[in-house]
C-alpha positions, 0 to 999 in steps of 0.5 A: 500500499502506498503512503501519501501525505497531504499538506495542511492547506490541501486538507483545509481547502478540501474541507471547503470543497466537501462542504460545497458538495455536501451542500448542494446534495439536498437540492439535487433533482436526481437523487437515485435511491437505488445508487448503491456503493459496494466494496471490491476488496478486503480493504474497502470492506473493512472501510465500508463499516465507517463510510458515514457523512460524519466521517468524511474529512476532506477531498484532495485533487492533485495533478500528477507528473504526467499531467493526469489528475487524481483525487482522494476522499479522506476519512476520519474516525476509523480504527487502527488498520482501516484505511483512511483514504478513498482514492480514485483507482487507476482502473476507475472508468475513463482513467486517466483523467485529463481534467480536474473536473473529471476527478471531482465528478468521480469523487462527488459520486463517491460522496453522494453514494455515502450521503444517500447510504446514510439517508436510507439508514437514518431514523425517521425525523418525526417523533412517535405519537404520544400516548393517549392520556386520560383527561382528569375529571 
């Protein structure tokens, strides 16, 4: 597994980018409820238990030496030994990415999947009906 480090500025800028993406999701017209993220490796399977919006930290997008773009979604609050970065894999559709927007779109889909997953698992927001009370007479 490759170790990648990120600067404080990259993480701070990525937090702002992530916040903008999350802010837009509730207003999207096409929120496909059938959209689902699925793990494809043992590392991903361990990570999926911790994929919640509250565990998203930052989105980092970089240009590599060859001029192609790559991106990472950083997680927080994962146990020791569980990966805390979801990278755009080189086998992802349309790799290699020639534009920053291509990577952002791919990571945006991942964030959307996590957001929808959270929404499906969230308890109903309305309170339970109160028990009927007999009026004192």
